[in-house]
DOLUM-144921 format. One record per residue (C-alpha): residue number from 1; x, y, z. Coordinates in steps of 0.1 Angstrom, whole numbers, plus 5000, padded with zeros to 4 digits. Last residue first. Layout:
// residues N
NODE  nr east north   up
NODE NUM    X     Y    Z
...
// end
This chain:
// residues 300
NODE  nr east north   up
NODE 300 4907  5461 5245
NODE 299 4926  5490 5228
NODE 298 4954  5476 5207
NODE 297 4958  5439 5210
NODE 296 4965  5430 5246
NODE 295 4978  5395 5256
NODE 294 4959  5377 5284
NODE 293 4964  5344 5302
NODE 292 4952  5335 5337
NODE 291 4915  5327 5340
NODE 290 4908  5317 5304
NODE 289 4941  5297 5304
NODE 288 4930  5277 5335
NODE 287 4897  5270 5317
NODE 286 4915  5258 5286
NODE 285 4938  5236 5307
NODE 284 4908  5221 5324
NODE 283 4892  5215 5290
NODE 282 4922  5197 5278
NODE 281 4923  5175 5309
NODE 280 4887  5165 5305
NODE 279 4891  5158 5268
NODE 278 4922  5136 5274
NODE 277 4904  5117 5302
NODE 276 4875  5109 5278
NODE 275 4900  5099 5252
NODE 274 4919  5076 5276
NODE 273 4886  5059 5287
NODE 272 4877  5053 5251
NODE 271 4844  5070 5240
NODE 270 4861  5095 5217
NODE 269 4877  5068 5195
NODE 268 4887  5086 5163
NODE 267 4890  5121 5178
NODE 266 4908  5112 5210
NODE 265 4930  5087 5193
NODE 264 4944  5113 5169
NODE 263 4976  5093 5163
NODE 262 4977  5059 5180
NODE 261 4973  5042 5214
NODE 260 5002  5033 5238
NODE 259 5004  5053 5270
NODE 258 4988  5088 5273
NODE 257 5010  5118 5279
NODE 256 4997  5152 5293
NODE 255 5017  5184 5288
NODE 254 5015  5219 5301
NODE 253 5038  5247 5289
NODE 252 5047  5279 5307
NODE 251 5074  5297 5287
NODE 250 5108  5303 5303
NODE 249 5128  5294 5273
NODE 248 5137  5260 5288
NODE 247 5100  5255 5293
NODE 246 5093  5260 5256
NODE 245 5122  5237 5247
NODE 244 5109  5209 5269
NODE 243 5074  5213 5254
NODE 242 5088  5212 5219
NODE 241 5109  5182 5228
NODE 240 5079  5163 5242
NODE 239 5059  5170 5210
NODE 238 5088  5161 5187
NODE 237 5091  5128 5205
NODE 236 5055  5117 5205
NODE 235 5047  5129 5169
NODE 234 5050  5094 5153
NODE 233 5024  5078 5176
NODE 232 5030  5051 5202
NODE 231 5035  5073 5233
NODE 230 5003  5094 5231
NODE 229 5002  5132 5229
NODE 228 4988  5161 5248
NODE 227 4993  5199 5245
NODE 226 4992  5231 5265
NODE 225 5010  5264 5258
NODE 224 5020  5298 5271
NODE 223 5025  5324 5244
NODE 222 5059  5328 5226
NODE 221 5083  5354 5237
NODE 220 5114  5332 5239
NODE 219 5112  5301 5217
NODE 218 5147  5306 5201
NODE 217 5160  5275 5183
NODE 216 5132  5271 5158
NODE 215 5136  5238 5138
NODE 214 5107  5221 5157
NODE 213 5085  5248 5141
NODE 212 5086  5231 5107
NODE 211 5072  5255 5080
NODE 210 5077  5287 5100
NODE 209 5110  5272 5113
NODE 208 5123  5274 5078
NODE 207 5134  5243 5058
NODE 206 5168  5251 5042
NODE 205 5187  5222 5055
NODE 204 5172  5200 5028
NODE 203 5151  5168 5027
NODE 202 5120  5187 5017
NODE 201 5126  5222 5004
NODE 200 5117  5212 4969
NODE 199 5081  5206 4979
NODE 198 5075  5215 5016
NODE 197 5038  5205 5020
NODE 196 5038  5175 4996
NODE 195 5071  5161 5008
NODE 194 5059  5166 5045
NODE 193 5027  5147 5039
NODE 192 5044  5118 5021
NODE 191 5071  5115 5048
NODE 190 5044  5114 5075
NODE 189 5023  5089 5056
NODE 188 5052  5065 5054
NODE 187 5064  5070 5089
NODE 186 5030  5066 5105
NODE 185 4995  5081 5108
NODE 184 4962  5063 5112
NODE 183 4977  5030 5122
NODE 182 5011  5024 5137
NODE 181 5041  5014 5115
NODE 180 5067  5038 5130
NODE 179 5101  5032 5115
NODE 178 5112  5068 5123
NODE 177 5085  5090 5137
NODE 176 5092  5080 5174
NODE 175 5130  5083 5173
NODE 174 5127  5115 5152
NODE 173 5128  5118 5114
NODE 172 5131  5153 5101
NODE 171 5101  5174 5089
NODE 170 5094  5183 5126
NODE 169 5062  5201 5136
NODE 168 5032  5179 5132
NODE 167 5015  5187 5165
NODE 166 5001  5162 5191
NODE 165 4977  5190 5201
NODE 164 4990  5226 5195
NODE 163 4971  5246 5221
NODE 162 4984  5281 5222
NODE 161 4976  5310 5246
NODE 160 4975  5348 5246
NODE 159 4983  5355 5209
NODE 158 4994  5391 5201
NODE 157 4991  5407 5167
NODE 156 5014  5429 5146
NODE 155 5048  5419 5160
NODE 154 5059  5402 5128
NODE 153 5082  5379 5148
NODE 152 5057  5369 5175
NODE 151 5029  5365 5150
NODE 150 5050  5342 5129
NODE 149 5062  5321 5158
NODE 148 5026  5318 5171
NODE 147 5014  5309 5136
NODE 146 5040  5282 5133
NODE 145 5029  5266 5166
NODE 144 4992  5267 5154
NODE 143 5002  5255 5119
NODE 142 5019  5224 5135
NODE 141 4988  5219 5157
NODE 140 4967  5220 5126
NODE 139 4990  5195 5111
NODE 138 4982  5173 5141
NODE 137 4954  5190 5160
NODE 136 4948  5227 5164
NODE 135 4949  5256 5187
NODE 134 4951  5294 5188
NODE 133 4938  5317 5217
NODE 132 4930  5354 5214
NODE 131 4923  5368 5248
NODE 130 4932  5405 5248
NODE 129 4910  5414 5219
NODE 128 4880  5398 5237
NODE 127 4854  5383 5215
NODE 126 4819  5393 5204
NODE 125 4825  5387 5167
NODE 124 4814  5423 5159
NODE 123 4839  5436 5185
NODE 122 4867  5413 5175
NODE 121 4867  5423 5139
NODE 120 4903  5435 5137
NODE 119 4916  5408 5160
NODE 118 4897  5379 5145
NODE 117 4903  5390 5109
NODE 116 4940  5393 5114
NODE 115 4941  5358 5129
NODE 114 4922  5345 5098
NODE 113 4947  5362 5076
NODE 112 4975  5345 5096
NODE 111 4958  5312 5090
NODE 110 4958  5318 5053
NODE 109 4995  5328 5054
NODE 108 5003  5295 5072
NODE 107 4985  5275 5045
NODE 106 5002  5295 5017
NODE 105 5037  5290 5031
NODE 104 5043  5262 5022
NODE 103 5028  5244 4992
NODE 102 4997  5252 4973
NODE 101 4965  5236 4961
NODE 100 4976  5200 4966
NODE  99 4992  5212 4999
NODE  98 4960  5223 5015
NODE  97 4947  5259 5013
NODE  96 4933  5271 5046
NODE  95 4896  5267 5054
NODE  94 4899  5288 5085
NODE  93 4880  5278 5117
NODE  92 4870  5305 5142
NODE  91 4857  5295 5176
NODE  90 4838  5319 5199
NODE  89 4840  5307 5235
NODE  88 4809  5302 5256
NODE  87 4823  5275 5280
NODE  86 4801  5245 5274
NODE  85 4789  5248 5238
NODE  84 4817  5269 5224
NODE  83 4847  5252 5241
NODE  82 4828  5219 5237
NODE  81 4830  5222 5199
NODE  80 4868  5227 5198
NODE  79 4882  5194 5210
NODE  78 4877  5168 5184
NODE  77 4852  5163 5156
NODE  76 4819  5181 5152
NODE  75 4823  5218 5145
NODE  74 4861  5217 5139
NODE  73 4856  5192 5111
NODE  72 4839  5220 5091
NODE  71 4873  5236 5082
NODE  70 4883  5206 5061
NODE  69 4909  5178 5061
NODE  68 4936  5168 5036
NODE  67 4972  5175 5026
NODE  66 4987  5194 5055
NODE  65 4988  5161 5074
NODE  64 4950  5163 5080
NODE  63 4944  5187 5109
NODE  62 4920  5215 5115
NODE  61 4931  5249 5128
NODE  60 4912  5264 5157
NODE  59 4913  5302 5162
NODE  58 4898  5306 5196
NODE  57 4882  5339 5209
NODE  56 4875  5341 5246
NODE  55 4841  5358 5250
NODE  54 4830  5395 5252
NODE  53 4805  5401 5280
NODE  52 4767  5398 5273
NODE  51 4771  5361 5274
NODE  50 4761  5341 5243
NODE  49 4730  5319 5242
NODE  48 4734  5300 5209
NODE  47 4772  5298 5214
NODE  46 4792  5309 5184
NODE  45 4810  5290 5157
NODE  44 4825  5310 5128
NODE  43 4836  5292 5097
NODE  42 4862  5309 5074
NODE  41 4865  5305 5037
NODE  40 4895  5324 5023
NODE  39 4890  5344 4991
NODE  38 4905  5348 4957
NODE  37 4920  5379 4943
NODE  36 4956  5370 4950
NODE  35 4957  5394 4980
NODE  34 4930  5374 4998
NODE  33 4895  5384 5005
NODE  32 4879  5369 5036
NODE  31 4848  5347 5030
NODE  30 4822  5341 5057
NODE  29 4803  5310 5069
NODE  28 4783  5311 5101
NODE  27 4778  5282 5125
NODE  26 4755  5281 5155
NODE  25 4761  5266 5189
NODE  24 4741  5249 5218
NODE  23 4736  5215 5204
NODE  22 4759  5202 5177
NODE  21 4745  5176 5154
NODE  20 4770  5148 5154
NODE  19 4789  5145 5121
NODE  18 4791  5109 5109
NODE  17 4827  5098 5105
NODE  16 4827  5088 5068
NODE  15 4843  5121 5056
NODE  14 4872  5118 5080
NODE  13 4876  5081 5071
NODE  12 4876  5089 5034
NODE  11 4905  5114 5040
NODE  10 4924  5088 5059
NODE   9 4919  5062 5032
NODE   8 4932  5087 5006
NODE   7 4962  5093 5028
NODE   6 4969  5056 5030
NODE   5 4966  5053 4992
NODE   4 4991  5082 4987
NODE   3 5015  5065 5012
NODE   2 5014  5034 4990
NODE   1 5000  5000 5000
// end
């Protein structure tokens, strides 16, 4: 079985998982103009009964190895929906360009445009300008980490908290991504995903940290973080190293590790004991961040 076939199976699995009708939130679709004349589709998820006070704004970036996935996954698969339904957050999901439509850096620039929209339209979105969070799973976690680097370096917008869950951040083999034959995502699919995303940069020393955040050597000034990962998936080692490097740079970073399992276990088997625990711990970390982390953007 080729890597391309495995990715096609993964895409089919995402589509086959029946979306659960969300209770307690509404979805709005908008289009943000891009400089190339096209537009970026963005989905906005709001609580049905919002508080009168501005809410925490969460830019959540879907996963899929940079080659597949869709913005609508955020509304029914994984961690974001409860943030809206249970805690009143407003979640923004960008339909960024996947690698078949454009290699690095187009996905990251799309996410940056979504971030810009959140900050500049915070009042009409009903979100706090000083509490913009960014998160995502897998490749979405990689784009989350990259976006935090890009925002820090451009100095235009401030992110208060990041949640890159089992992030895809290292294009080089690590002890856990090398010779990994687990289901869902493994060495073969990982190489394929990075090759499609990086194009001619793949396999060189010229890969920028904005493409593969594990390559960044200076993590000072990044927002506090929370993540989780399981021990048997490819991204185990790069996740642990990322957290260690954040902490070494003086950044608060929470981490939960689950034994065994496989990539995206919490989304693909949500009723497992470990998945339920992962969801609970994630929500605790989110609530802690809501109480403690703020980053001003202009006049709040």
